[in-house]
VEXVEX-63482 format. One line per 4 residues: their letters; for each residue x, y, z of C-alpha. Coordinates in steps of 0.2 Angstrom, whole numbers, plus 2048, in hexadecimal, padded with zeros to 3 digits. Each point is the difference from the previous one (the first is absolute). Layout:
// VEXVEX-63482
a = X Y Z; ... $
This chain:
// VEXVEX-63482
xxxx = 83E 826 82A; 7F0 809 807; 7F3 807 7F5; 7EF 809 805 $
xxxx = 7F5 7F3 809; 7F3 800 7F2; 80E 7FD 7F3; 806 7F1 80A $
xxxx = 7EE 7FA 802; 7FE 801 7ED; 810 7F7 7FD; 7FB 7F2 80D $
xxxx = 7EF 7FF 7F8; 808 7FE 7EF; 80C 7F2 805; 7F1 7F7 808 $
xxxx = 7F5 802 7F1; 80F 7FB 7F4; 804 7F1 80B; 7EF 7F9 7FE $
xxxx = 806 7F9 7EE; 804 7EE 7FE; 812 7FC 804; 801 80D 80D $
xxxx = 7F3 7F9 80D; 803 7F3 80D; 7F4 7F4 7F7; 808 803 7EF $
xxxx = 7EF 805 7F9; 7F8 810 7FC; 7F8 807 810; 7F5 80E 7F7 $
xxxx = 7F3 7F6 7F7; 7EF 805 808; 7F9 811 804; 800 7FB 812 $
xxxx = 814 7FF 7FE; 800 812 7FA; 7F5 805 80F; 80C 7F8 80C $
xxxx = 80F 80A 7F9; 7F5 810 7FF; 7FB 7FE 812; 811 7FA 806 $
xxxx = 809 80F 7FA; 7F3 80C 805; 7FC 806 7EE; 7F2 80C 800 $
xxxx = 7F2 804 7F4; 7F6 7F6 7F4; 800 7ED 7FF; 7F5 7F7 7F4 $
xxxx = 804 7EE 804; 7FD 7FA 7EE; 809 7F6 7F4; 804 80F 7F5 $
xxxx = 808 808 80E; 80A 7F0 804; 806 800 7ED; 805 812 801 $
xxxx = 80A 7FE 810; 808 7F1 7F9; 806 80A 7F1; 806 80E 80C $
xxxx = 80A 7F3 80A; 808 7FB 7EF; 804 812 7FC; 807 804 810 $
xxxx = 80B 7F1 800; 807 805 7EF; 803 812 806; 808 7FA 811 $
xxxx = 811 7FB 7F9; 802 80D 7F2; 80E 80C 801; 7FD 812 807 $
xxxx = 7FD 808 7EE; 7F5 7F3 7FA; 7F6 7FF 811; 7FE 813 7FF $
xxxx = 7F8 7FF 7EF; 7F4 7F2 806; 7FB 809 810; 7FD 810 7F5 $
xxxx = 7F4 7F6 7F5; 7F7 7F8 810; 7FD 811 807; 7FA 807 7F0 $
xxxx = 7F5 7F2 7FC; 7F8 800 812; 7FD 813 7FE; 80A 803 810 $
xxxx = 7FC 80F 80A; 80A 7FF 810; 7FA 806 810; 802 7FD 813 $
xxxx = 7F4 7F6 809; 7FC 7F9 812; 7F5 7F2 802; 7FC 7F0 80A $
xxxx = 80C 805 80E; 80F 803 7F4; 809 811 800; 803 80B 7F2 $
xxxx = 805 7F6 7EF; 7FE 802 7EE; 7F1 7FA 7F6; 7FF 804 7ED $
xxxx = 7F0 7F8 7FA; 7EE 801 804; 7FB 7F3 80D; 7F2 7FA 7F4 $
xxxx = 80D 7FD 7F2; 802 7ED 7FC; 80B 7F7 80C; 80D 7FB 7F3 $
xxxx = 801 813 7FB; 803 805 811; 80D 7F3 803; 80A 806 7F1 $
xxxx = 7FF 812 805; 804 7FD 813; 810 7F5 7FB; 805 80C 7F3 $
xxxx = 800 80E 80E; 80B 7F4 80B; 80C 7FD 7F1; 801 812 7FD $
xxxx = 80A 802 811; 80A 7F1 7FC; 805 807 7EF; 803 812 807 $
xxxx = 80B 7F9 80E; 80A 7F5 7F3; 7FC 7F0 80A; 7F9 7F5 7F2 $
xxxx = 80D 7F4 805; 7F6 7FB 80F; 7F2 7F9 7F6; 806 7EF 7FB $
xxxx = 7FC 7EE 7FA; 802 7F3 80D; 813 7F8 7FF; 7F8 7EF 802 $
xxxx = 802 7F8 7EF; 7F0 7F6 802; 7F5 80F 806; 7F6 80D 7F6 $
xxxx = 7FE 80C 80F; 806 812 801; 805 80B 80E; 803 810 807 $
xxxx = 810 803 80A; 7FD 80C 80E; 80F 7FB 80A; 80D 80C 804 $
xxxx = 80E 7F8 7F7; 7F6 7FA 7F1; 805 7EE 801; 7EF 7F7 800 $
xxxx = 801 7F3 7F2; 7F0 7F4 803; 7ED 804 800; 7FD 7F6 810 $
xxxx = 809 7F7 80E; 7FB 7F0 7F8; 809 804 7F0; 810 805 809 $
xxxx = 800 7F1 80B; 7FD 7F5 7F1; 80E 807 7F6; 80C 800 810 $
xxxx = 7FC 7ED 802; 804 7FD 7EE; 811 809 801; 803 7F7 810 $
xxxx = 7FE 7EF 7F9; 80A 804 7F0; 80F 806 80B; 7FE 7F0 80B $
xx = 800 7F5 7F1; 80F 809 7F9 $
């Protein structure tokens, strides 16, 4: 499945943000605990605009992470309601922009809006594309029973089941051992 580059970037960002939660990380611990963790995620995904690097911003981003994790696996109609609420609460005003070497893409908030608000609106814009193309089934929870991760399946055949190679390998090893023991 192919979406616009900015949609794919927002979906990848959402997966990376959501998978900082305990139970979805390599360490098993929450990996979004300091303002510098937010900064690393912000810079790593070329997010533009205001960055306060405060504990209050960290708390808002963590709350946004939890909200986006909840929305991720909703059915299409429920997701549409949530996306509309995000766009309305963020006073979204979509416009095309070019910056930082990126080609034309959508933004819908003021670059000086709080980071968590910008995240919610940018992800909502990406989810608009997913919902409109009836591809919400490509937004999934990891199939590994012991993982809290989420994923976006952009593969052609839509068969991705695990949030990472690590989870896939672990589950394949477990299945192999069960077959060998039986």
